C-alpha positions in Angstrom: 0.0 0.0 0.0 1.1 3.6 -0.7 1.5 6.0 2.2 -0.5 9.2 1.9 0.6 12.1 4.0 -1.5 15.3 4.4 0.0 18.7 5.1 -1.2 22.0 6.4 -4.8 22.6 7.1 -5.8 19.4 5.2 -4.9 17.5 8.4 -8.0 19.2 10.0 -10.3 17.5 7.5 -9.1 13.9 7.8 -9.3 11.2 10.4 -5.5 10.8 10.3 -2.7 12.9 8.9 -1.3 9.9 7.2 -2.8 6.6 6.0 -1.8 3.5 3.9 -4.1 3.2 0.9 -3.9 0.9 -2.1 -4.8 2.0 -5.6 -3.6 1.7 -9.1 -3.3 5.5 -9.7 -3.9 8.8 -7.9 -7.6 8.9 -8.9 -8.2 5.5 -7.2 -6.2 6.7 -4.1 -8.3 9.8 -3.9 -11.5 7.8 -4.2 -10.5 5.6 -1.3 -9.3 8.6 0.8 -12.6 10.4 0.2 -14.7 7.3 1.3 -13.6 7.8 4.9 -12.9 11.5 4.9 -15.8 13.4 3.2 -14.7 16.8 4.6 -11.3 16.3 3.1 -12.9 15.4 -0.2 -14.9 18.6 -0.2 -11.8 20.7 0.6 -9.6 18.9 -2.0 -11.9 18.2 -4.9 -14.4 20.2 -7.0 -16.6 18.4 -9.5 -14.2 15.4 -9.2 -11.1 17.4 -10.1 -8.4 18.6 -7.8 -9.0 22.2 -6.9 -6.5 24.7 -8.3 -3.2 25.3 -6.4 -3.3 22.0 -4.5 -0.2 19.9 -5.0 0.1 16.2 -5.0 3.5 14.6 -5.1 4.6 11.0 -5.5 8.1 10.4 -4.0 8.8 14.1 -4.4 7.6 14.4 -8.0 4.6 16.6 -8.9 1.9 14.5 -10.6 1.1 17.3 -13.0 4.5 16.7 -14.6 3.5 13.0 -15.1 0.0 12.0 -16.0 -2.0 14.0 -13.4 -4.6 12.0 -11.5 -3.9 9.1 -13.9 -0.3 8.8 -12.6 0.4 5.2 -11.6 1.0 4.4 -8.0 3.3 1.6 -6.7 3.0 -0.2 -3.5 5.9 1.5 -1.8 5.2 5.0 -3.0 4.8 8.0 -0.7 2.1 10.5 -1.7 2.1 14.0 -0.2 -0.9 16.3 -0.6 -0.3 20.0 0.0 -2.9 22.8 0.3 -2.4 26.1 -1.5 0.4 28.1 0.1 0.6 31.9 0.0 2.4 34.6 1.8 6.0 35.7 2.2 7.7 39.1 1.9 6.5 41.6 -0.6 
């Protein structure tokens, strides 16, 4: 199973900040994650798509540079989900 880690305020919406989930690709992982965490699903997804500015990484690589939600997931992968980040010096 892949290890899914949630960061930032996404942890407030989930039962646990990290969970082991099996799935063939990111879409299947998100489906499984949403089954037990409907509030997380509402925060992360809009009409079945990942909301803009959220980042999902597999082993440190952005899924948008691969195949998006169709990116394949292996059993030992680590998936990190980050909320939008803003701020800093102007």
